[in-house]
N, C-alpha and C positions, 0 to 999 in steps of 0.2 A: 068438125071431123066426126067421123062415124066409126063405130066400134063394134066389131064382131067378136064374140067370146066363144071357143070351142072349149070344152073339158075333154081332155086325151088321157090315155094310157091308164094303168092299173092304180097309178097314185093322183089321179084326178087333177091333173095340172091345167091351169087356165093358160090357153094359147089365144094371144089376141091379133086380130088384123085390124089396123088402123087405116083408113083412108078416107079421099073427099072427093068432090066432084070432078077433080082432074083426073081420077082414076089411078093415081099414084097410091101406093100402099108400103106399109110395113108389117112384117110380122115379129111378134114379141114371143119369144119362148116356144118355139116349134117343138111341142111334144107328142106329136103323132108317132105311134110305135107300129100299128096294124094297119093292114091295108085299106080297111075301111076308113080309117081314121085319115089316112094319106088322101083318099078318094074325098071324103069331105072337104078337107082343105082345098084340094084342086078345085072343085067344082064349085065352091064358093068364089074363088078368084076368077075362074073362067066366066061365071054366070053374071059376075058384075064387071067383067072387062078390066080387071087390075092389072096394074104393072107394079111388080114388087120391086122395090127400090132398095130396102135394107132387110136384113136378117138379123134381129136384133136378140141378145142374151142377157138377161139380168145377172144369170150367174151359169155356172156350168155343172149344177148337180144334174145326174143322169136324166130324172123326169123332166127338166126344163129343156134337154139338149137330145132326147131321142130322135126328133125329126130334123136335126141340122143336116145330116147328110142328104136325106132325100130332099129336102127345101133347096139346098145349095144346088144339087144336080138339077132339080126340076126347073129351077127359075133363074139358073146361071149366076148365083151369087155366092159369095162366102159370109159365114158368120160373123158378126161384130160383137166385141164383149170386152170386159178389162183383162189386161195381161195375167194379173195375179191368179185369176181363176186358172188359167191355162198353164201356168207354171208350178201353181202348188196345190193343185188337186189330181187325185189320181184320173187316169185316162177313164173315158167313158165305159169302155168293156169291163175294167177292173171294178169300177163302181157297181155295175150292174151285177156282176159275179157275187159281190158280197150280199146281194138280196135275192141270188138265185134266178136271175134274169140272165137270158143269153142275147147278146147283141151280136149280129153278123157283120153288120157294115162296122168298118173303122170309123172313128169320129173324123172330122173334117177340121182343120185348124182354122183360127180366126183368120180373116182376111186383112182387118185392121183393128187396131185397140181403141177402145173408147176410155176416157179419164173423167174426172170430175171436172165440171166446167165444159166440156165437148158438147156441142150439138149435133143433132140428127135432123136433115131435112127432107120432107116429101111432100109433093103438091104445095098447097098453102100453109102447111103445118112445120114446127120447128119442136123437137122434143129435148130437152136439157138434161144431161146426164149428171146424177148425182151419185157418187161413191159412199156407199153405205155398207162398209165391212161389218163383219161379226157373227152374220149366217155362213158366209163363206169370204175369203179374203178379197176378192174382187166383185163384190155383189153391188149392182148397179140399180137405181131406180131412174125411170124416164118420165120427166115432169113437162106437161104442156100448160103454160100459164092461161093461153088463149082459150083452152078448152077446160081449164081448169079441173084437171086431173094428173093422177100419179100412178105410174105402174110400179108397184113395190116389190116385183118378185115375192122371195119368202122373206123379205124383211119385217113387214108389217102386215098383220092380218086384222080381220074384224075381231076385236077383243083379245088378241094375242099377237105374239111376236114370233120370229123365226126361231127354229131350234139352233143351239149352238153345241150340240155333242158331235157334230161330224167334222170332215176334215177341214181345219182352220178356223173353226168356229170359237168365239170368245164372247161371254154374255155381257160383260162392261163396255166392251167396244160396241157392240150391237146397240145397247141400250144409248150409248152416247151419240151414236150416228143417227139414230131416230129421232132424238131430242134436238141434235143441231142441224140435220138436213131435212126432216120431213116434218116434225112439229111445228117449224117456222113458218111452214107454206100456209095461206090463208085456210081458215077454218071450214069453209065451204068445198075445199079441194076434195074431188071424190078420189079414194084409193081403189085401186083395182089390183088386188094381191095376186100371187102366183097360185092360190087355192081358196075356195070358197067365195063368199059374197063379197061385193062392193061396200065400202063403209067410207066416212069423210074423216079428215083430219080433225075437226072438232069434235066428233063423236069418240075418237080415240084418245083425245085429251082428256075428255071428262070420264070416259068409262073403262077405258084399258087399264085393267090392274097392275100391269108391268110398269106403266109410266106414270104413275101418281107420285 
């Protein structure tokens, strides 16, 4: 599996494109907001002759979903994620307004829902869905055993964890979810978070002050 990382929008969200030699691909957390960010995304996909099979959301906080409507219209897909974020979080435009950001395009609803234990396949790869609430009610991580990596959204960062002061956040729920769903993965598993640099499960077990 090959991984392309873009850092998009004013909140510096990591948007991931995963693909392999079959040219099938998935996008995780399409955060492109401005025209140049949209162009960067589409140019990479065109240049690599990729066929986007899934548009995945780790959660529906605005910075991770700014580009959902654009990507859905461009690639003929609907986003996929956990139902709880769609039903329990404010709409994208309302979230953005709280932070002084104007969004013109209405949010596009999920085309299908993903729950703990579900799988998403593309090319020769399969991602396993892990429901890890606490940052948001429906936060998901996407784990690839074959590639030994997990895309953790805003649940787990290098040396830190997701904030719990936004809609539906809960510190104890988040810590329990990280311990039960993520720290049980092999230590060598690379963690690709929603912001910042990659880390590993082993590193976070040893050095993350929230998880000691």
